[in-house]
C-alpha positions as CSV (number, residue, x, y, z in Angstrom):
1,M,192.4,-26.8,45.4
2,K,195.7,-25.2,44.5
3,R,198.9,-27.3,44.8
4,R,200.4,-25.4,47.8
5,D,197.0,-25.2,49.5
6,F,196.8,-28.9,49.3
7,I,200.2,-29.3,50.9
8,R,199.2,-27.0,53.8
9,T,195.8,-28.8,54.3
10,A,197.4,-32.3,54.2
11,A,199.9,-31.3,56.9
12,I,197.1,-30.7,59.3
13,A,195.2,-33.9,58.6
14,V,197.3,-36.5,60.4
15,P,195.3,-39.6,61.4
16,A,196.7,-41.9,64.0
17,I,197.2,-45.1,61.9
18,A,199.6,-48.0,62.4
19,T,203.3,-47.2,62.1
20,A,205.1,-48.0,58.9
21,N,206.3,-51.6,58.8
22,V,210.0,-51.6,59.5
23,T,211.8,-54.6,58.1
24,A,215.3,-55.7,58.9
25,A,217.8,-54.2,56.5
26,P,220.4,-56.3,54.8
27,K,223.9,-55.8,56.0
28,R,226.2,-54.1,53.5
29,K,230.0,-54.3,53.6
30,V,231.2,-50.7,53.2
31,T,234.0,-48.6,54.6
32,E,232.3,-46.5,57.3
33,P,233.0,-42.8,56.5
34,Q,234.9,-40.9,59.1
35,K,232.9,-37.9,60.3
36,P,235.0,-34.9,59.0
37,K,236.4,-32.3,61.3
38,E,234.5,-29.0,61.0
39,E,237.1,-27.4,58.8
40,E,237.5,-30.3,56.5
41,I,235.6,-31.4,53.4
42,A,233.9,-34.8,53.6
43,S,235.1,-37.2,51.0
44,L,234.3,-40.7,49.7
45,P,236.2,-43.1,47.4
46,F,235.3,-44.6,44.1
47,R,234.4,-48.3,44.3
48,N,235.8,-50.4,41.5
49,G,236.0,-47.3,39.3
50,K,232.4,-46.3,39.9
51,F,230.4,-44.1,42.3
52,K,226.7,-44.3,42.6
53,I,224.4,-41.7,44.2
54,V,220.7,-42.1,45.0
55,Q,218.8,-38.8,45.2
56,L,215.7,-39.0,47.3
57,T,213.4,-36.1,47.5
58,D,210.1,-34.9,49.0
59,T,209.4,-38.0,51.2
60,H,207.1,-35.8,53.3
61,F,207.1,-38.6,55.8
62,I,204.6,-38.9,58.7
63,G,205.3,-41.7,61.1
64,G,202.2,-43.7,62.1
65,D,200.3,-42.5,59.0
66,A,199.4,-45.1,56.4
67,R,199.7,-42.5,53.7
68,S,203.5,-42.6,54.2
69,Q,203.8,-46.4,53.7
70,R,204.3,-46.0,50.0
71,A,207.2,-43.6,50.7
72,F,208.8,-46.0,53.3
73,D,208.5,-49.0,51.0
74,N,209.9,-47.0,48.0
75,V,213.0,-45.8,49.8
76,A,213.7,-49.3,51.1
77,E,213.2,-50.9,47.6
78,V,215.4,-48.3,45.8
79,L,218.3,-48.6,48.3
80,D,218.3,-52.4,48.2
81,A,218.1,-52.4,44.3
82,E,220.8,-49.8,43.7
83,K,223.1,-50.3,46.6
84,P,224.5,-46.8,46.4
85,D,227.7,-45.4,47.7
86,L,225.9,-42.2,48.8
87,V,222.4,-41.0,49.4
88,I,221.5,-37.3,49.0
89,H,218.1,-36.2,50.2
90,T,217.0,-32.9,48.6
91,G,214.6,-31.9,51.3
92,D,211.0,-31.9,52.6
93,I,212.0,-35.0,54.5
94,I,209.1,-34.9,57.0
95,F,205.7,-33.4,57.1
96,A,204.4,-33.5,60.7
97,K,205.4,-33.5,64.4
98,P,207.2,-35.0,66.2
99,A,210.1,-33.9,64.0
100,R,212.9,-35.8,65.6
101,E,211.0,-39.1,65.6
102,N,209.9,-38.7,62.0
103,L,213.3,-37.8,60.8
104,T,214.9,-40.7,62.5
105,Q,212.3,-43.2,61.2
106,I,212.6,-42.3,57.5
107,L,216.3,-41.8,57.5
108,S,217.0,-45.0,59.5
109,L,216.3,-46.8,56.2
110,I,219.6,-45.3,55.1
111,T,221.6,-45.7,58.3
112,E,220.5,-49.3,58.9
113,R,222.0,-50.2,55.5
114,H,225.3,-48.4,56.5
115,I,225.1,-46.0,53.5
116,P,226.8,-42.6,53.9
117,F,224.3,-39.8,53.3
118,A,223.7,-36.0,53.3
119,V,220.7,-33.7,53.1
120,A,219.9,-30.4,51.5
121,L,216.9,-29.2,53.5
122,G,213.6,-28.3,52.0
123,N,211.2,-25.4,52.8
124,H,208.9,-27.6,54.9
125,D,211.5,-29.3,57.1
126,E,211.6,-26.4,59.6
127,E,207.8,-26.2,60.1
128,F,207.3,-29.0,62.7
129,G,208.7,-27.8,66.0
130,L,212.4,-27.6,65.2
131,T,214.3,-24.7,63.7
132,R,216.3,-25.3,60.5
133,I,219.5,-25.5,62.5
134,E,218.0,-28.0,65.0
135,V,216.7,-30.2,62.2
136,L,220.2,-30.4,60.7
137,E,221.9,-30.9,64.0
138,H,219.6,-33.8,64.8
139,I,220.3,-35.4,61.4
140,R,224.1,-34.9,61.9
141,Q,224.0,-37.1,64.9
142,M,222.8,-40.1,62.8
143,P,225.4,-42.7,61.7
144,G,226.9,-42.0,58.3
145,C,225.7,-38.4,58.0
146,L,228.3,-36.3,56.1
147,N,226.8,-32.9,56.6
148,T,229.2,-30.7,58.5
149,A,228.3,-28.0,61.1
150,V,226.2,-25.0,60.1
151,K,228.3,-22.3,58.4
152,P,227.9,-18.6,59.2
153,I,226.0,-18.0,56.0
154,H,222.3,-18.2,55.0
155,G,220.7,-21.6,55.6
156,A,221.9,-24.6,57.5
157,S,222.6,-27.4,55.0
158,N,225.2,-25.8,52.7
159,D,228.0,-28.4,52.1
160,V,230.4,-30.0,49.7
161,I,231.5,-33.6,49.4
162,T,234.4,-34.8,47.2
163,I,234.7,-38.1,45.4
164,N,238.3,-39.3,45.3
165,S,240.3,-41.7,43.2
166,A,242.1,-44.7,44.7
167,D,245.2,-42.5,45.2
168,G,243.3,-39.9,47.1
169,K,243.0,-37.3,44.2
170,K,239.8,-35.4,44.2
171,Q,237.9,-36.1,41.0
172,W,234.3,-34.8,41.6
173,A,232.6,-32.4,44.0
174,L,229.0,-32.6,45.1
175,Y,227.6,-29.2,46.3
176,L,224.6,-29.0,48.6
177,F,222.8,-25.6,48.6
178,D,220.2,-24.7,51.3
179,T,217.4,-22.9,49.4
180,G,215.5,-21.9,52.6
181,N,211.8,-21.3,52.9
182,K,210.4,-17.8,52.2
183,A,212.3,-14.7,51.1
184,K,212.1,-12.9,54.4
185,E,214.0,-9.9,53.1
186,F,211.3,-9.1,50.6
187,P,208.0,-10.1,52.2
188,E,206.0,-8.0,49.8
189,L,207.1,-10.3,46.9
190,K,205.7,-13.4,48.6
191,S,208.5,-15.4,47.0
192,Y,210.3,-18.6,47.9
193,D,213.7,-18.0,49.3
194,Y,216.8,-17.8,47.1
195,I,220.5,-18.6,47.3
196,H,222.1,-15.6,48.9
197,A,225.2,-13.7,48.2
198,D,227.1,-15.2,51.2
199,Q,226.2,-18.7,50.0
200,L,227.5,-17.8,46.5
201,D,230.7,-16.4,48.0
202,W,231.2,-19.7,49.9
203,Y,230.6,-21.7,46.7
204,R,233.0,-19.5,44.6
205,Q,235.8,-19.8,47.3
206,T,235.3,-23.5,47.6
207,S,235.3,-23.9,43.8
208,K,238.5,-22.0,43.5
209,K,240.2,-24.0,46.2
210,L,239.3,-27.2,44.6
211,K,240.4,-25.9,41.2
212,A,243.8,-25.0,42.6
213,G,244.1,-28.6,43.9
214,N,243.2,-29.9,40.4
215,D,246.1,-28.5,38.5
216,G,244.2,-25.3,37.8
217,S,241.2,-27.0,36.1
218,P,237.7,-26.7,37.4
219,L,236.8,-29.9,39.4
220,P,233.8,-31.6,37.8
221,S,230.8,-31.0,40.1
222,L,227.1,-31.6,40.6
223,A,224.8,-29.4,42.7
224,F,221.8,-30.5,44.7
225,M,219.1,-28.3,46.3
226,H,215.4,-28.3,47.1
227,I,213.9,-25.3,45.4
228,P,214.8,-24.9,41.7
229,I,216.6,-21.7,40.7
230,M,214.9,-19.1,38.5
231,E,216.5,-20.4,35.3
232,Y,214.4,-23.5,35.4
233,L,211.5,-21.3,34.5
234,E,213.4,-19.2,32.0
235,G,214.8,-22.2,30.3
236,L,211.3,-23.8,29.8
237,S,210.2,-20.6,27.9
238,D,213.1,-20.9,25.4
239,S,212.3,-23.0,22.4
240,R,216.0,-23.8,22.0
241,R,216.1,-25.8,25.3
242,Q,216.3,-29.6,25.2
243,I,214.3,-31.6,27.6
244,R,213.8,-35.3,28.5
245,G,211.4,-36.7,31.0
246,N,208.1,-35.6,32.7
247,L,207.0,-31.9,32.9
248,G,203.9,-32.0,35.0
249,E,203.9,-28.5,36.4
250,N,205.8,-25.3,36.1
251,P,208.8,-24.9,38.5
252,C,207.9,-23.1,41.7
253,S,211.1,-21.1,41.7
254,P,211.9,-17.9,43.6
255,I,211.1,-14.7,41.7
256,I,214.4,-13.2,42.8
257,N,217.4,-13.9,40.6
258,S,220.5,-13.8,42.8
259,G,223.0,-14.8,40.2
260,V,223.4,-18.5,40.9
261,F,223.4,-19.6,37.3
262,V,226.0,-17.0,36.3
263,A,228.2,-18.0,39.3
264,M,228.1,-21.7,38.3
265,R,228.8,-20.9,34.6
266,E,231.7,-18.6,35.5
267,E,233.3,-21.1,37.8
268,G,232.9,-23.7,35.1
269,D,232.7,-26.7,37.4
270,I,229.1,-27.6,37.9
271,K,227.8,-29.8,35.2
272,A,224.2,-30.3,36.4
273,V,221.8,-29.1,39.1
274,S,219.2,-31.5,40.6
275,C,216.4,-30.3,42.8
276,G,213.0,-31.4,44.2
277,H,210.1,-29.3,45.4
278,D,207.9,-29.8,42.3
279,H,206.4,-33.3,42.8
280,D,205.1,-33.7,39.2
281,D,208.4,-33.0,37.5
282,D,211.3,-35.4,36.9
283,Y,212.9,-34.0,33.7
284,V,216.4,-33.3,32.5
285,M,216.7,-30.0,30.6
286,K,219.8,-28.6,28.9
287,W,219.9,-24.9,28.7
288,R,222.8,-22.5,28.0
289,G,225.4,-25.1,28.9
290,L,223.9,-26.4,32.2
291,Y,221.8,-29.5,32.9
292,M,218.9,-28.6,35.1
293,M,217.0,-31.6,36.4
294,Y,214.7,-32.9,39.0
295,G,214.8,-36.0,41.2
296,R,211.9,-38.4,41.1
297,Y,209.2,-37.8,43.8
298,S,210.0,-40.3,46.5
299,G,207.1,-39.7,48.9
300,G,203.7,-41.2,49.5
301,D,200.2,-39.7,49.7
302,T,200.7,-37.1,52.5
303,V,200.9,-34.5,49.7
304,Y,199.9,-34.1,46.1
305,N,201.6,-36.4,43.6
306,N,200.6,-37.3,40.1
307,L,203.8,-39.0,39.0
308,K,203.1,-42.6,39.9
309,P,204.8,-44.8,40.9
310,N,207.2,-42.9,43.1
311,G,210.9,-43.6,42.8
312,A,214.3,-41.8,42.9
313,R,216.9,-40.4,40.5
314,I,220.3,-42.2,40.3
315,F,223.7,-40.8,39.3
316,E,226.7,-42.8,38.4
317,L,230.2,-41.3,38.1
318,T,233.1,-43.1,36.5
319,E,236.7,-42.7,37.8
320,G,238.8,-40.6,35.4
321,S,235.8,-39.2,33.4
322,S,233.9,-35.9,33.6
323,S,230.8,-37.4,32.0
324,F,228.1,-39.1,34.1
325,K,225.1,-41.3,33.8
326,T,221.7,-40.7,35.3
327,W,218.4,-42.6,35.4
328,I,215.1,-42.9,37.2
329,R,214.3,-46.0,39.2
330,L,210.6,-46.4,39.8
331,K,209.0,-48.4,42.7
332,G,208.4,-51.8,41.2
333,G,211.7,-51.9,39.4
334,R,211.2,-50.1,36.1
335,I,214.0,-47.9,34.8
336,E,213.4,-44.7,32.8
337,Q,215.5,-41.8,31.4
338,V,218.8,-43.6,31.1
339,L,221.1,-40.8,30.0
340,T,224.8,-40.3,29.6
341,L,225.7,-36.6,29.9
342,P,226.8,-34.7,28.0
343,E,226.9,-37.3,25.1
344,E,223.1,-37.7,25.0
345,F,222.3,-34.0,24.2
């Protein structure tokens, strides 16, 4: 059975099994983020000179299904071990109806720990009774969610978050790109969706605004999305690329190149892109000046997964530095791929 056929089949087979065991979350003393006004950019501060991000991806959660217990336990364990300043979920959060209940249950592991979070929706999130916009609007009502209102561009979850120094100066930006589902404009291509021109215009304008506020220098940035851009495939075919981590399947990228890579390189701010979507990949690849990486599969057994145990990718920023650390935390506590970029390549 092909990979995507398995996903479609698994989504239908939802047995009624006991609900995931919800345990009381430990209290965490943090400054509750203020929900930004619609025209503002959400921001968070460094904490003792550091800022830690947990990237969850592809939890494919189904409440009441024992196959999701491993996802539930993994998310709880990672959050308690890392105690992040921010969680970014790069999509395919749920995998069955009822969408609102399933979203609330898996994301409550974050909200109960009082951790700010944001999402970049996946291709499957809109397939269980809610539109893409309705999914995001439900998530936005949850405590600590930093996603702002849907912008008048393609997708729902395009956003940017800045990380500020103690004196309020913006030091990093985190871009969230909505990579959609299918490329509806070109149905004959049967391609995954791509980042559209209006999304790139929004990114370029935001990048230039942040650059102007950073004494004319590009503001160091990371980008998060669900579906990998086309250059993930192109980079793998180049013998000059450098790679660390697990390559278990070829990237399922769109076959339409909309110029995302060029836009990022021209603006000069984005250091790395991290995505999900391909459950058997968790590598970091350097190619033509950009780090293209995957999060670690965070889900359970509702869909295919051969990277076991599950886990999450972690990022750590340091105040005053444009380099960053990243590593994989596996369920059970093992740490892999400890990298300081760009020094390690």
